Backbone as CSV, one residue per row, in Angstrom:
resi,resn,N_x,N_y,N_z,CA_x,CA_y,CA_z,C_x,C_y,C_z
1,UNK,103.565,117.758,70.229,104.435,116.962,69.485,102.662,116.232,68.388
2,UNK,103.023,116.008,67.048,101.816,115.199,66.584,101.776,113.983,66.583
3,UNK,102.504,113.274,66.498,102.881,112.184,66.254,103.707,111.273,67.699
4,UNK,102.750,111.094,67.988,102.299,110.020,69.970,103.535,108.762,69.624
5,UNK,103.147,108.272,68.536,104.603,107.016,68.521,105.466,107.331,67.472
6,UNK,106.558,107.426,68.492,108.069,107.712,67.082,108.747,106.396,66.782
7,UNK,109.841,106.722,65.783,110.450,105.454,65.401,111.800,105.615,66.496
8,UNK,112.100,104.492,66.790,113.290,104.765,67.568,114.542,105.475,67.154
9,UNK,114.427,105.817,66.057,114.910,106.810,65.681,114.987,108.574,66.341
10,UNK,113.625,108.692,65.965,113.809,109.925,66.979,113.579,109.579,68.046
11,UNK,113.150,108.716,68.884,112.776,108.806,70.340,114.419,108.867,70.473
12,UNK,115.247,108.148,70.469,116.466,108.165,71.299,117.622,108.581,70.546
13,UNK,118.388,109.569,70.994,119.559,109.878,70.211,120.625,108.962,70.781
14,UNK,121.310,108.455,69.726,121.905,106.935,69.911,123.409,107.121,70.027
15,UNK,123.773,109.050,69.240,125.395,109.368,70.044,125.119,109.710,71.449
16,UNK,123.682,110.410,72.383,124.053,110.401,73.654,124.270,109.167,74.221
17,UNK,123.303,108.607,73.962,122.583,106.884,74.998,123.879,106.047,75.000
18,UNK,125.208,106.197,73.457,126.344,105.226,73.248,127.758,106.378,74.432
19,UNK,127.753,107.349,74.200,128.346,108.400,74.909,128.472,107.724,76.112
20,UNK,126.888,108.257,76.922,126.350,107.525,78.062,127.310,106.507,78.530
21,UNK,126.834,105.687,77.653,127.445,103.893,78.403,128.962,103.794,78.328
22,UNK,129.491,104.401,77.175,131.085,104.183,77.245,131.781,105.294,77.820
23,UNK,130.868,106.170,78.747,131.760,106.988,79.942,131.412,105.794,81.275
24,UNK,130.047,105.956,81.281,129.869,105.647,82.680,130.331,103.864,82.942
25,UNK,130.364,102.988,81.800,130.833,101.188,81.817,128.917,101.256,81.592
26,UNK,129.519,99.501,81.745,128.577,98.908,81.814,127.395,98.398,83.424
27,UNK,128.157,98.584,84.219,127.595,98.185,85.081,127.001,99.042,86.192
28,UNK,127.282,100.357,85.465,126.767,101.876,85.996,125.565,101.615,85.024
29,UNK,126.129,102.309,83.622,124.840,102.058,82.867,123.570,101.308,83.150
30,UNK,123.553,100.096,83.343,122.874,98.998,84.041,122.018,99.801,84.736
31,UNK,122.610,99.848,86.130,122.050,100.674,87.386,121.383,101.227,87.098
32,UNK,121.603,102.771,86.131,120.688,103.665,85.914,119.892,103.371,84.942
33,UNK,119.903,102.385,84.141,119.054,101.779,83.703,117.609,100.895,84.414
34,UNK,118.139,100.118,85.022,116.997,99.996,86.110,116.153,100.999,86.872
35,UNK,117.236,101.826,87.199,116.457,102.881,87.919,115.216,103.959,87.730
36,UNK,116.005,103.953,86.274,115.031,105.041,85.338,113.795,103.679,84.745
37,UNK,114.221,102.650,84.728,112.810,101.529,83.828,111.775,101.798,85.560
38,UNK,112.591,101.865,86.643,111.099,101.475,87.939,110.903,103.626,87.786
39,UNK,111.312,104.391,87.373,110.695,105.470,88.081,109.574,105.708,86.676
40,UNK,109.869,104.899,85.289,108.640,105.178,84.103,107.428,104.393,84.809
41,UNK,107.768,103.307,85.210,106.437,102.416,85.715,105.844,102.877,86.831
42,UNK,106.638,103.745,87.244,105.941,104.333,88.488,104.833,105.233,87.495
43,UNK,105.924,106.275,86.819,104.772,107.329,86.325,103.610,106.958,85.514
44,UNK,104.173,106.086,84.724,103.206,105.290,83.761,101.665,104.603,84.878
45,UNK,101.925,104.235,85.842,101.197,103.791,86.601,100.202,104.910,87.467
46,UNK,100.910,105.936,87.984,99.870,106.933,88.556,99.072,107.876,87.404
47,UNK,99.901,107.738,86.220,98.764,108.924,84.799,98.070,108.053,84.690
48,UNK,98.120,107.128,84.239,96.865,105.964,84.103,95.995,105.319,84.995
49,UNK,96.404,105.966,86.439,95.284,105.613,87.120,94.713,106.795,87.752
50,UNK,92.600,106.975,87.760,92.312,108.169,88.517,92.501,108.443,89.803
51,UNK,92.163,109.256,90.392,92.690,110.487,89.650,93.562,111.152,89.052
52,UNK,94.269,112.191,88.039,95.515,112.225,87.968,95.386,113.926,87.805
53,UNK,96.347,114.741,88.367,96.030,116.052,88.787,96.982,116.919,87.769
54,UNK,97.027,118.252,87.181,98.151,118.598,86.559,99.373,118.417,87.729
55,UNK,99.264,119.239,88.948,100.732,119.328,89.300,101.386,117.836,89.726
56,UNK,100.316,116.667,89.426,101.090,115.456,89.527,101.694,115.006,87.930
57,UNK,101.251,115.318,87.208,101.939,115.377,85.650,103.258,116.284,86.020
58,UNK,102.853,117.045,86.716,104.449,118.205,86.552,105.084,117.892,87.241
59,UNK,104.574,117.005,88.012,105.945,116.156,89.176,106.650,115.232,88.828
60,UNK,105.999,114.417,87.961,106.265,113.034,87.262,107.395,113.561,86.288
61,UNK,106.888,114.790,85.049,107.627,115.382,84.597,109.144,115.591,84.797
62,UNK,109.238,116.379,85.982,110.207,117.000,86.613,111.264,115.580,86.997
63,UNK,110.546,114.460,87.867,111.835,113.912,88.319,112.274,112.797,87.038
64,UNK,111.410,113.018,85.623,112.190,112.063,84.356,112.640,113.170,83.702
65,UNK,112.239,114.248,83.782,113.344,115.299,82.795,115.133,114.730,82.662
66,UNK,116.030,114.947,83.480,116.991,114.768,83.493,117.332,113.844,83.583
67,UNK,117.119,112.668,84.002,117.546,111.687,83.405,117.474,111.001,82.338
68,UNK,116.381,111.087,81.618,115.701,111.308,80.320,116.673,111.845,79.289
69,UNK,117.373,112.972,79.879,117.907,113.595,78.919,119.918,113.107,78.898
70,UNK,119.955,112.162,80.305,121.398,111.690,79.926,121.401,110.489,79.225
71,UNK,120.152,109.819,79.160,119.855,108.288,78.440,120.599,108.813,77.200
72,UNK,119.660,110.002,76.566,119.921,110.171,75.104,118.066,110.024,74.858
73,UNK,117.443,109.819,75.540,115.857,109.743,75.578,115.474,111.471,75.510
74,UNK,115.853,111.853,73.770,115.255,113.303,74.132,114.014,114.069,74.191
75,UNK,113.272,112.781,73.082,111.726,112.984,72.971,110.972,113.553,74.008
76,UNK,111.786,112.831,75.103,110.871,112.212,76.132,111.168,113.604,77.322
77,UNK,112.652,113.633,76.936,113.022,114.929,77.618,112.924,116.079,77.779
78,UNK,112.178,116.425,76.028,111.583,117.599,76.034,110.337,118.013,76.450
79,UNK,109.468,116.547,76.168,108.390,116.714,76.913,107.914,117.074,78.185
80,UNK,109.078,116.101,78.750,109.113,116.423,79.800,108.465,118.023,80.967
81,UNK,110.410,119.090,79.831,110.785,120.007,80.457,110.111,120.857,80.330
82,UNK,108.981,120.577,78.680,108.003,121.634,78.669,106.754,121.413,79.283
83,UNK,106.296,120.431,79.901,105.640,119.584,81.262,106.342,120.949,82.362
84,UNK,107.137,120.750,82.840,107.646,121.169,84.293,107.612,122.727,84.360
85,UNK,107.268,123.586,82.894,107.756,124.857,82.597,106.421,125.687,83.152
86,UNK,105.273,124.527,83.522,104.225,124.791,84.117,104.297,124.916,85.702
87,UNK,105.347,124.565,86.197,105.322,124.376,87.780,104.835,125.549,88.609
88,UNK,104.949,126.518,88.177,104.502,127.382,89.039,102.995,127.880,88.890
89,UNK,102.709,127.835,87.807,101.410,127.997,87.112,100.531,126.650,86.660
90,UNK,100.175,125.949,87.281,99.657,124.741,87.098,98.418,124.248,86.189
91,UNK,98.567,124.718,84.793,97.075,124.493,84.872,95.994,124.017,85.026
92,UNK,94.703,124.200,84.891,93.711,123.795,85.682,92.926,122.500,85.035
93,UNK,93.698,122.278,83.643,92.846,121.323,82.971,94.340,120.447,82.324
94,UNK,93.938,118.709,82.293,95.103,118.098,81.948,95.624,117.902,80.416
95,UNK,94.305,118.331,79.305,94.969,118.666,78.026,95.721,119.816,77.781
96,UNK,95.923,121.010,78.928,97.019,121.366,78.374,98.698,121.108,78.854
97,UNK,98.576,120.311,79.433,99.998,119.339,79.666,100.399,118.516,78.472
98,UNK,99.175,118.091,77.442,99.276,116.779,76.681,100.246,115.542,77.263
99,UNK,99.336,115.298,77.858,99.214,113.934,78.843,99.097,112.938,77.841
100,UNK,98.821,112.603,77.314,98.327,111.560,76.273,99.595,111.601,75.293
101,UNK,100.742,112.453,75.059,101.524,112.115,74.275,102.494,111.953,75.177
102,UNK,102.301,112.396,76.807,103.186,112.161,78.119,103.733,110.833,77.655
103,UNK,102.700,109.902,78.194,102.311,108.859,78.464,102.399,107.708,77.450
104,UNK,102.192,108.227,76.018,102.633,107.337,74.806,104.183,107.505,75.152
105,UNK,104.707,108.549,75.216,106.405,108.609,75.107,107.424,107.941,76.238
106,UNK,106.278,108.044,77.595,106.757,107.324,78.833,106.811,105.437,78.151
107,UNK,105.771,105.349,77.540,105.604,103.579,77.051,106.760,103.348,76.128
108,UNK,106.667,104.113,75.197,108.099,103.622,73.918,109.134,103.931,75.066
109,UNK,109.360,104.781,75.725,110.785,105.248,76.410,111.186,103.571,76.888
110,UNK,110.325,103.426,77.650,110.442,101.848,78.870,110.532,101.052,77.883
111,UNK,109.607,100.860,76.561,110.079,99.761,75.839,111.725,99.611,75.307
112,UNK,112.018,100.590,75.080,113.526,100.924,74.926,114.548,100.744,75.805
113,UNK,114.114,100.638,77.260,114.982,100.724,78.618,115.239,99.179,78.656
114,UNK,113.699,98.768,78.417,113.482,97.303,78.909,114.208,96.568,77.678
115,UNK,114.503,97.098,76.191,115.084,96.103,75.651,116.712,96.093,75.928
116,UNK,116.854,97.163,76.246,118.472,97.357,76.472,118.913,96.763,78.074
117,UNK,117.837,96.402,79.012,118.015,95.617,80.175,118.113,94.179,79.976
118,UNK,117.354,93.664,78.786,117.670,92.422,78.264,118.201,92.183,77.564
119,UNK,119.018,92.194,76.732,119.722,92.407,75.729,120.854,93.027,75.025
């Protein structure tokens, strides 16, 4: 990913997000968003605190990928799944996992989730 800061349209697939919301209803959607927001906050905190190891990044990516995809956060879901592919053979260096882009997408996705929670 070359551009770390995506437009909201590139960050979220609105059709998938709205289909999820319609199928689950407002109450369950809000519960999912709260839980996902908590996961995003935990991941951001762990990834911006030293020391960070490749296995930590891979575990956080694995934990976030499915929910991101369900909610239509496809940019984050794709990168998280790409990072998770390293599960069996973690690289020695963090740069190989594109951690800067991962953190940027986590932050952008959190902003979207928080906007949905607040209104």
